[in-house]
C-alpha positions in Angstrom: 57.9 -59.3 51.1 56.6 -62.8 50.1 56.6 -64.0 46.7 54.1 -63.4 44.3 51.9 -66.0 42.9 51.7 -65.5 39.1 49.6 -67.5 36.7 50.8 -67.6 33.1 48.0 -68.5 30.8 49.6 -68.9 27.3 50.8 -71.3 24.7 53.8 -73.2 25.6 56.3 -71.0 23.4 54.6 -67.8 24.6 54.7 -68.9 28.2 58.6 -69.4 27.6 59.0 -66.0 25.9 57.1 -64.5 29.0 59.0 -66.5 31.5 62.4 -65.4 30.6 62.1 -61.7 31.1 59.9 -62.3 34.3 63.2 -64.1 36.0 64.9 -60.9 35.3 62.5 -58.4 37.1 64.3 -59.1 40.4 60.7 -59.7 42.0 60.2 -62.7 44.3 57.8 -64.7 42.1 56.4 -68.2 42.1 55.2 -69.1 38.4 52.6 -71.5 37.1 51.8 -72.2 33.7 48.3 -73.1 32.1 47.8 -73.5 28.0 44.2 -72.1 28.3 41.8 -70.2 30.5 39.5 -73.1 31.1 42.1 -75.1 33.0 43.3 -72.2 34.6 39.8 -71.5 35.8 39.8 -75.0 37.6 42.9 -74.2 39.2 41.7 -70.8 40.4 38.9 -72.1 42.1 40.8 -74.4 44.4 43.3 -71.6 45.4 43.6 -67.9 44.3 46.8 -66.2 42.9 48.1 -62.8 43.0 48.2 -62.1 39.4 47.5 -63.7 36.0 49.6 -63.1 32.9 47.2 -63.7 29.9 48.6 -63.8 26.4 45.5 -64.8 24.1 45.9 -66.0 20.6 43.4 -63.3 19.6 41.4 -60.4 20.5 38.0 -62.0 20.6 39.7 -64.8 22.6 41.4 -62.7 24.9 38.2 -60.9 26.0 36.4 -64.0 26.6 39.4 -65.3 28.7 39.4 -62.1 30.8 35.7 -62.6 31.6 36.4 -66.2 32.5 39.2 -65.6 34.6 37.8 -62.5 36.4 34.7 -64.7 37.4 36.8 -67.5 38.9 39.2 -65.4 40.7 37.9 -61.5 41.1 40.5 -60.7 43.7 43.3 -61.6 41.2 45.1 -59.0 39.1 44.9 -59.9 35.3 47.2 -58.4 33.1 46.7 -59.0 29.2 49.5 -59.2 26.8 47.7 -58.1 23.6 49.0 -59.0 19.9 49.4 -55.4 19.3 48.9 -51.8 20.8 45.2 -51.4 20.7 43.5 -48.5 22.8 40.1 -50.1 22.1 41.1 -53.3 23.0 42.7 -52.2 26.1 39.6 -50.5 27.0 37.5 -53.5 26.6 39.9 -55.6 28.8 39.4 -53.1 31.6 35.5 -53.3 31.2 35.7 -57.0 31.4 37.4 -57.2 34.4 41.2 -56.9 33.4 43.5 -54.9 35.4 46.1 -53.7 32.8 47.0 -54.4 29.2 50.4 -54.3 27.4 51.5 -54.8 23.9 53.2 -58.0 22.8 56.6 -56.0 21.9 56.4 -54.6 25.6 57.1 -57.9 27.2 60.6 -57.2 29.0 61.9 -57.4 32.5 61.5 -53.6 33.3 58.1 -53.1 32.0 56.9 -56.5 33.3 58.2 -55.3 36.8 56.4 -52.0 36.7 53.3 -53.6 35.5 53.1 -56.5 37.9 53.7 -54.4 40.8 51.2 -51.8 39.8 48.4 -54.2 39.0 48.6 -56.1 42.1 48.9 -53.1 44.1 45.9 -51.4 42.3 43.9 -54.8 42.5 44.7 -54.8 46.4 43.5 -51.2 46.8 40.2 -52.1 44.5 39.4 -55.0 46.9 40.2 -52.9 50.0 37.7 -50.4 48.6 35.2 -52.8 47.8 35.1 -54.1 51.2 35.0 -50.6 52.8 32.0 -50.0 50.5 30.4 -53.0 51.7 31.1 -52.3 55.3 29.5 -48.9 54.9 26.5 -50.0 53.2 26.0 -52.5 56.1 26.3 -49.9 58.5 24.0 -47.9 56.6 21.4 -50.5 56.3 21.6 -51.6 59.8 21.5 -48.0 61.5 18.5 -47.9 63.9 17.7 -44.6 62.3 16.2 -43.4 59.3 19.4 -42.5 56.8 19.4 -41.5 53.2 21.9 -39.9 50.7 20.9 -37.1 48.7 22.7 -34.9 45.8 23.3 -31.4 47.1 22.7 -29.8 43.7 19.7 -31.6 42.6 18.1 -32.4 46.2 17.4 -36.0 44.8 17.6 -39.0 47.0 20.3 -41.3 45.9 19.8 -44.1 48.6 17.7 -44.7 51.7 18.0 -47.4 54.3 14.9 -49.8 55.4 14.5 -48.0 58.5 13.6 -44.9 56.5 11.2 -46.8 54.1 9.4 -48.4 57.1 9.4 -44.9 58.9 8.1 -42.7 56.3 5.9 -45.1 54.6 7.5 -44.5 51.0 8.8 -47.7 49.0 12.5 -47.6 48.1 11.8 -46.9 44.4 9.2 -44.1 45.5 12.0 -42.4 47.6 14.6 -42.5 45.1 12.1 -40.8 42.4 11.8 -37.8 45.1 13.8 -34.9 46.6 14.4 -34.0 50.2 11.9 -31.3 49.6 9.1 -33.7 49.3 9.3 -34.9 53.0 8.8 -31.5 54.2 5.8 -29.0 54.8 6.1 -25.8 52.4 7.1 -23.7 55.5 10.0 -26.2 56.1 10.9 -26.3 52.2 11.6 -22.5 52.2 13.6 -22.9 55.5 15.6 -25.8 53.6 16.2 -23.7 50.6 17.6 -20.6 52.8 19.7 -23.5 54.7 21.3 -24.7 51.5 22.0 -21.3 50.2 24.1 -20.4 53.2 26.4 -23.1 52.2 27.2 -26.6 53.2 30.1 -27.6 55.4 31.7 -30.9 55.1 30.0 -32.0 58.3 26.9 -30.2 59.3 26.0 -30.0 63.1 22.7 -31.4 64.2 19.5 -29.4 63.8 16.1 -29.5 64.3 13.5 -30.1 61.6 10.0 -31.1 60.7 9.3 -34.1 58.4 6.1 -35.2 57.2 5.2 -39.0 56.7 3.4 -40.3 53.8 0.2 -40.4 55.8 0.5 -36.7 56.5 1.9 -37.3 60.1 4.4 -34.4 60.9 7.5 -35.5 63.2 10.4 -33.5 64.7 13.6 -34.9 63.7 17.3 -34.1 64.8 19.1 -34.2 61.6 23.0 -34.4 61.0 24.6 -34.7 57.8 28.1 -35.0 56.0 29.6 -35.5 52.7 30.2 -38.9 51.5 32.3 -39.0 48.3 31.4 -42.9 47.8 28.0 -41.7 46.2 29.4 -38.8 44.2 31.2 -35.5 44.5 28.0 -33.9 45.7 26.7 -36.5 47.7 25.4 -36.0 51.5 24.8 -38.7 53.9 21.8 -37.8 56.5 20.8 -39.3 59.5 17.3 -38.4 60.9 16.3 -39.2 64.8 12.7 -39.0 65.7 12.7 -36.7 68.8 8.8 -35.7 68.7 8.0 -37.8 72.0 11.3 -36.2 73.6 10.5 -32.7 72.4 6.9 -33.1 73.5 7.9 -34.2 77.0 10.5 -31.1 77.3 7.6 -28.8 76.2 5.4 -30.3 78.6 7.9 -29.9 81.5 8.8 -26.2 80.4 4.8 -25.7 80.4 4.3 -27.3 83.5 6.9 -25.1 85.3 5.6 -21.8 83.8 2.1 -22.9 85.1 3.4 -23.9 88.5 5.2 -20.3 89.0 1.9 -18.7 87.6 -0.2 -20.8 89.9 2.1 -20.4 92.9 2.2 -16.7 92.7 -1.1 -16.1 91.6 -3.2 -18.5 93.0 -6.2 -17.6 95.9 -5.1 -20.9 97.1 -2.4 -21.5 99.7 1.0 -23.1 98.6 3.9 -23.6 100.5 7.2 -25.8 100.3 9.0 -26.9 103.4 11.8 -29.3 104.3 11.3 -32.6 106.2 12.4 -30.6 109.6 9.4 -28.3 109.0 11.2 -25.1 107.9 9.4 -23.1 105.2 11.5 -22.6 102.2 8.8 -21.0 100.0 5.1 -19.6 100.8 2.8 -18.0 98.1 1.5 -14.3 98.8 -2.1 -15.6 99.3 -0.9 -17.9 102.1 1.4 -15.4 103.9 -1.4 -12.6 103.5 -3.9 -14.9 105.1 -1.7 -15.1 108.1 -0.9 -11.2 108.2 2.8 -11.7 107.0 4.5 -11.1 103.8 6.2 -14.0 102.0 9.6 -12.9 102.9 8.8 -12.7 106.5 8.0 -16.1 106.6 10.6 -17.8 104.9 13.1 -19.7 107.1 10.6 -20.2 109.9 9.6 -23.3 111.4 5.7 -24.7 111.2 5.6 -25.2 114.7 6.2 -21.4 115.1 3.0 -20.9 113.2 1.2 -23.4 115.3 1.8 -22.6 118.7 2.9 -24.5 121.8 -0.3 -26.3 122.7 -0.3 -28.0 119.0 3.5 -28.6 118.5 2.9 -32.3 119.3 0.2 -32.3 116.5 2.9 -30.7 114.2 5.6 -33.2 115.0 3.4 -36.3 114.4 2.4 -34.5 111.1 6.4 -34.4 110.0 6.7 -38.0 111.2 3.7 -39.0 109.1 4.8 -37.1 105.8 8.1 -38.4 106.1 7.4 -42.1 106.6 4.3 -42.2 104.0 5.3 -39.4 101.5 1.9 -37.7 101.8 -0.6 -36.5 104.2 -3.8 -34.5 104.4 -6.1 -33.2 107.2 -6.8 -30.2 109.2 -4.2 -27.7 110.8 -4.9 -25.1 113.3 -2.3 -22.1 112.7 -1.8 -18.9 114.3 -1.9 -15.4 112.5 0.0 -12.7 113.3 -2.8 -11.1 115.3 -3.0 -13.8 117.5 -6.2 -15.6 115.9 -6.5 -19.0 115.0 -7.4 -20.2 111.2 -8.2 -23.5 110.4 -6.6 -24.9 107.3 -7.7 -27.8 105.3 -4.1 -29.2 103.5 -3.0 -32.0 101.4 0.9 -32.4 101.4 3.2 -34.8 99.7 6.9 -35.3 99.7 8.7 -34.7 96.1 12.5 -34.7 95.3 14.1 -31.7 93.8 16.7 -31.5 91.1 19.5 -31.7 93.9 17.9 -35.1 95.1 16.9 -33.6 98.2 13.4 -34.5 99.8 10.8 -31.5 100.0 7.3 -31.3 101.0 4.8 -29.5 98.7 1.8 -28.4 100.7 -1.6 -27.1 99.3 -4.2 -25.6 101.8 -7.3 -23.5 102.1 -9.1 -21.7 105.0 -12.2 -23.2 106.1 -12.5 -21.3 109.1 -15.6 -19.8 108.3 -17.2 -22.9 106.7 -16.3 -25.7 109.3 -19.6 -26.7 110.4 -21.0 -26.8 106.8 -17.8 -28.7 105.6 -18.0 -31.4 108.1 -21.0 -33.1 106.4 -19.4 -32.7 103.1 -16.2 -33.9 104.2 -17.6 -37.1 105.8 -19.7 -37.8 102.2 -16.4 -37.1 100.1 -14.5 -39.5 102.2 -17.2 -42.5 101.9 -17.1 -41.8 98.1 -13.4 -41.8 97.9 -13.3 -44.9 99.9 -15.9 -46.7 97.6 -13.8 -45.4 94.4 -10.6 -46.5 95.6 -12.4 -49.9 96.5 -14.2 -50.4 93.1 -12.4 -53.1 91.0 -12.0 -50.7 88.0 -9.0 -49.7 85.9 -9.6 -46.4 84.2 -7.6 -44.7 81.1 -8.4 -41.8 78.8 -6.9 -41.6 75.4 -7.2 -38.7 72.8 -8.4 -38.7 69.4 -4.8 -39.5 68.1 -5.1 -42.7 70.3 -2.3 -41.5 72.9 -2.6 -42.1 76.7 -3.7 -38.7 78.5 -4.5 -40.4 81.7 -4.3 -43.8 83.4 -5.1 -44.8 87.1 -2.7 -47.0 89.0 -5.0 -50.1 88.6 -5.0 -49.6 84.8 -1.2 -49.3 85.0 -0.8 -52.4 87.0 -3.0 -54.1 84.6 -0.5 -53.3 81.7 2.6 -53.9 84.0 3.7 -50.5 83.0 5.5 -48.6 85.9 7.0 -45.9 83.9 5.1 -42.9 82.5 2.8 -43.8 79.8 1.1 -40.3 79.3 1.6 -39.5 75.6 2.4 -43.0 74.3 0.5 -44.4 71.7 -2.1 -47.0 72.6 -0.3 -49.6 70.5 2.9 -49.1 72.2 1.0 -49.8 75.4 -1.2 -52.8 74.6 1.2 -54.5 72.0 0.5 -55.1 68.3 -1.6 -58.0 68.8 -4.0 -56.6 71.7 -4.1 -53.2 69.9 -5.3 -55.1 66.6 -8.1 -56.9 68.5 -9.3 -53.8 70.4 -8.9 -51.2 67.6 -12.3 -51.8 65.7 -14.2 -51.1 69.2 -11.9 -48.1 69.7 -12.7 -46.7 66.3 -16.5 -47.0 66.8 -16.1 -45.2 70.0 -14.1 -42.4 68.2 -17.0 -42.0 66.0 -19.1 -41.2 68.9 -20.7 -44.5 69.9 -20.6 -46.0 73.5 -19.2 -49.3 73.4 -19.2 -52.3 75.8 -17.5 -55.4 74.9 -15.8 -58.4 76.8 -12.4 -60.1 76.1 -10.2 -62.6 77.6 -6.8 -61.8 79.1 -4.1 -64.1 80.0 -3.9 -68.0 79.9 -4.4 -71.2 82.1 -4.9 -70.1 85.7 -4.1 -66.6 85.2 -6.9 -66.1 82.6 -9.4 -63.2 83.2 -12.6 -62.1 81.7 -12.6 -58.4 81.4 -15.7 -56.0 80.6 -14.5 -52.9 79.0 -16.8 -49.9 78.5 -15.7 -47.1 76.1 -17.3 -43.6 76.5 -16.6 -40.8 73.9 -15.7 -37.5 75.1 -17.2 -34.9 73.2 -15.6 -31.2 72.8 -17.0 -27.9 72.6 -18.2 -28.3 69.2 -19.6 -31.7 69.8 -16.6 -33.4 68.0 -15.0 -36.6 69.8 -11.9 -35.6 71.3 -11.1 -38.6 73.1 -12.6 -41.8 74.8 -12.6 -42.9 78.4 -12.0 -46.5 78.9 -13.3 -48.4 82.1 -12.2 -51.9 82.5 -13.8 -54.3 85.2 -12.6 -57.9 86.0 -15.7 -60.2 85.7 -13.9 -63.3 86.0 -16.0 -64.5 89.0 -19.2 -63.4 87.3 -18.2 -65.5 84.2 -17.3 -68.7 86.2 -20.8 -68.3 88.2 -22.6 -68.1 84.8 -20.6 -71.1 83.3 -21.4 -73.0 86.6 -25.3 -72.1 86.6 -25.0 -73.1 82.7 -23.8 -76.3 83.9 -26.3 -77.0 86.5 -29.0 -75.9 84.0 -28.1 -79.3 82.2 -28.4 -81.6 85.2 -31.2 -83.3 87.0 -31.1 -82.4 90.5 -32.4 -85.4 92.0 -29.8 -88.0 90.3 -27.0 -85.9 89.0 -27.6 -87.3 85.5 -28.2 -85.1 82.5 -31.5 -83.4 82.3 -33.7 -83.2 79.2 -31.9 -80.0 77.9 -28.4 -81.6 78.6 -29.4 -84.8 76.8 -31.0 -83.2 73.9 -27.6 -81.2 73.4 -25.5 -84.3 73.4 -27.9 -86.1 71.2 -27.6 -83.3 68.6 -23.8 -83.3 68.7 -23.6 -87.2 68.5 -26.2 -87.3 65.4 -23.7 -84.8 63.7 -20.7 -87.0 64.2 -22.5 -90.3 63.3 -23.2 -88.3 60.0 -19.6 -87.2 59.3 -18.3 -90.7 60.3 -21.0 -92.7 58.9 -21.4 -94.7 62.1 -24.3 -96.2 64.1 -26.2 -94.6 67.1 -28.3 -96.6 69.8 -30.9 -94.6 71.7 -32.5 -96.3 74.7 -35.7 -95.3 76.1 -36.1 -96.6 79.7 -39.3 -96.5 82.2 -39.2 -98.1 85.6 -41.6 -100.6 85.7 -44.2 -100.5 88.8 -42.7 -97.1 90.0 -46.1 -95.6 90.5 -47.1 -98.1 92.9 -43.9 -97.9 95.0 -44.4 -94.0 95.0 -47.9 -94.3 96.2 -47.5 -96.9 98.6 -44.2 -95.6 100.3 -44.3 -91.9 99.6 -42.3 -89.7 97.6 -39.2 -89.8 99.6 -39.0 -93.6 98.8 -39.7 -92.9 95.2 -36.9 -90.3 95.0 -34.4 -92.8 96.6 -35.4 -95.3 94.2 -35.0 -93.2 91.5 -31.4 -92.2 92.6 -30.6 -96.0 93.2 -31.9 -96.7 89.7 -29.9 -93.9 88.0 -26.8 -95.2 90.0 -27.1 -98.8 88.9 -27.8 -97.9 85.4 -24.7 -95.5 85.2 -22.7 -98.4 86.7 -23.7 -100.8 83.9 -22.7 -98.2 81.3 -19.6 -97.0 79.8 -17.9 -93.8 80.7 -18.1 -92.8 77.0 -22.0 -93.4 77.2 -24.7 -90.7 77.8 -27.0 -91.2 80.5 -29.9 -89.2 81.4 -33.3 -88.5 83.2 -35.8 -87.1 81.1 -38.2 -86.8 84.2 -40.5 -88.8 86.3 -39.5 -92.3 86.0 -38.2 -91.8 82.3 -34.4 -92.5 81.5 -32.4 -92.5 78.3 -29.1 -94.1 77.2 -27.0 -92.8 74.0 -24.4 -95.0 72.8 -22.1 -94.3 69.8 -20.3 -96.4 67.5 -22.3 -99.2 67.9 -21.3 -102.5 66.0 -25.1 -103.5 65.0 -28.2 -104.7 66.1 -27.0 -107.7 68.2 -24.6 -105.5 70.2 -27.4 -103.2 71.3 -29.8 -106.2 72.0 -27.1 -107.4 74.3 -27.1 -104.3 76.0 -30.8 -103.9 76.6 -30.9 -107.6 77.7 -28.2 -106.9 80.4 -30.0 -103.7 81.7 -33.4 -105.6 81.9 -31.5 -108.2 84.0 -29.7 -105.9 86.3 -33.0 -104.1 87.1 -34.5 -107.2 88.1 -32.5 -107.3 91.1 -34.1 -105.8 94.4 -33.1 -102.3 95.3 -32.0 -101.6 98.8 -32.8 -98.2 99.9 -30.3 -97.9 102.8 -31.6 -94.5 103.8 -35.3 -95.7 103.9 -34.2 -99.1 105.6 -36.2 -100.6 102.7 -36.0 -103.1 100.0 -38.0 -102.9 96.7 -38.3 -104.6 93.5 -39.2 -103.0 90.3 -38.0 -103.6 86.8 -37.3 -101.7 83.3 -38.9 -101.6 80.1 -36.6 -100.3 77.2 -37.5 -99.0 73.7 -34.5 -99.0 71.2 -33.8 -97.0 68.3 -30.8 -97.5 65.9 -29.8 -94.9 63.3 -26.9 -95.0 61.0 -25.0 -92.2 59.6 -27.3 -89.6 61.1 -30.2 -90.5 59.2 -33.0 -89.6 61.8 -33.3 -86.3 63.5 -33.0 -86.0 67.3 -37.0 -86.1 67.5 -37.5 -88.6 65.2 -35.2 -90.8 67.1 -36.8 -90.2 70.4 -39.9 -90.7 69.1 -39.2 -94.2 67.5 -37.5 -95.1 70.7 -40.6 -94.1 72.9 -42.8 -96.2 70.3 -40.8 -99.1 71.0 -40.8 -98.5 74.7 -44.7 -98.3 74.4 -44.4 -101.8 72.6 -42.5 -103.2 75.3 -44.8 -102.3 78.0 -47.8 -103.8 75.9 -45.9 -106.9 75.9 -45.7 -107.3 79.9 -43.1 -104.9 80.9 -39.6 -106.2 82.0 -38.3 -106.5 78.4 -37.2 -104.6 75.4 -38.2 -103.9 71.6 -36.2 -102.6 68.9 -37.3 -100.5 65.8 -36.6 -103.6 63.8 -40.3 -104.5 64.5 -42.2 -101.9 62.6 -44.8 -100.5 64.9 -48.4 -99.8 63.7 -49.6 -96.5 62.3 -52.1 -96.1 65.0 -49.7 -97.1 67.7 -47.0 -94.6 66.5 -49.5 -91.7 66.5 -50.5 -92.4 69.8 -47.1 -92.8 71.2 -46.1 -89.6 69.1 -49.0 -87.6 70.7 -48.0 -88.7 74.3 -44.5 -87.6 73.5 -45.5 -84.2 72.1 -47.6 -83.7 75.3 -44.7 -84.7 77.6 -42.2 -82.2 75.9 -45.0 -79.6 76.7 
């Protein structure tokens, strides 16, 4: 056994009086002395010890020292040597973190040996118990299923984990003010009382119960319980696993099996099961009777026996198709017991039984008498089926509880869900983010409204536009029992709409912005100029002598000149400048963040000079000389509207033309009221 590290906290004389009998205990000890609790606390923060022998000078000082030492080293046993034998002081020592207390006159080797060993052992057990309790609490809190502890006498909750809080909808404080009967329906409360009256075992086997959430929803849970003395002598620990979906699936399977057996035995349609070699394993009474046999007489016979030698090749081809594709449908001629032929229309598919063996389930009906009429209908049905299969629609149906009842393959593919999603809540299928976005539309449909909306799915190159149509399904009493959802990918349509919208802003002849496109860019630029306090320059250009070129050489040359003019104008401007053709031979240029009027004048002058150079119209083998007149409007901080800027620039253009063309004018030179009114009237007429 390793030596016990003992810290003596006492005055020098008292420490010597304690140390002498300690040396006679026969225990392996490492002793260390400190005169007061404060210095001992500093020592304990550096390294713990096994036990502390505290001999305080007074009762009050003793309790303060115990609290200080326990806070510094909670894992160390603290034995107080009291000035006298005082039960009240002893109880206070234990309450404040001490491990034991002996009287001053009990300081002798035999007693110290027993007290030290017991105190250290008890402290070790206490620490181990605390760790175990912490581990148990951690397991309790981290369990993935709802758990709680309750008192078997009062039925009150003593503790609940966070999973229970989240699942049942009550806060932890609300849980602790309730009993376990409060999460059950009245019928379940009566059953609970019978269960408790029968007596509780230390470990209770699993059982199925119905619990109720705060919102009133009832669930099926599998409950296991056992006694947990940690929370008290009557405490029971319970784990509740939600098996609602599991039990629903089991009931669905059982119901399906019963329905199938009833359908198989009592259906007027023909049903059979055969293996991949064509041997009949089961046939319902209706199918057997149609051929003049009993079901027992046909079991174990081959399909080829019922078809006849002439059509056995067709039978072999059918068996190959069904084995390869997993399903098949069509017409089959079978031979009845009286030698006559029956024409059956069948639809068969392969399934795997519980033993993992592939079988074929066949469904058929006798259409011998209706064959002529059915040919036309069959053709129509095939056409409709082909069209329906080719439609780019994703279809699903959800009930009033927002659980999936039906989803076609296209919908499953969209949601990337290969497993069965029937019975799954829509939130779990869509994911929390998509569900929150779709919920307002779904709620409108559940109130009886037909809803059509669009949304974006995916990101980047994989982004798609989807049009969703939600159609309420009404029950027999006109209440909404569910919603049909039809989703269609309209990405191509949206792209075409955006393309057409873009083209609507372009001039077809020059490829520049047209009036609508320019107006939109001008409005946005004015907003930015207002926000930034910057200057805008609007240049209004008119091709000089364009009408003479057009009248002399024809519209083809005129169009070629406008294209060449637009190209030269674009080349002279920056990529950030906006160049547009408003119509005819009128062009505009919008320049943002201008430094001032001189900057605008230099640009206008360069454009006038550039347009004096002849235009070589290569497609027309012709060179023409025109020119340009320019009106400028400067505006700082968005002080003018778009219309006001255009009118003022047009006024300046008018002034430039009046000056002899081939020049420019700016708003710095005020126009006369008569001139501005004339230009404004002309501008309004051109706007239409």
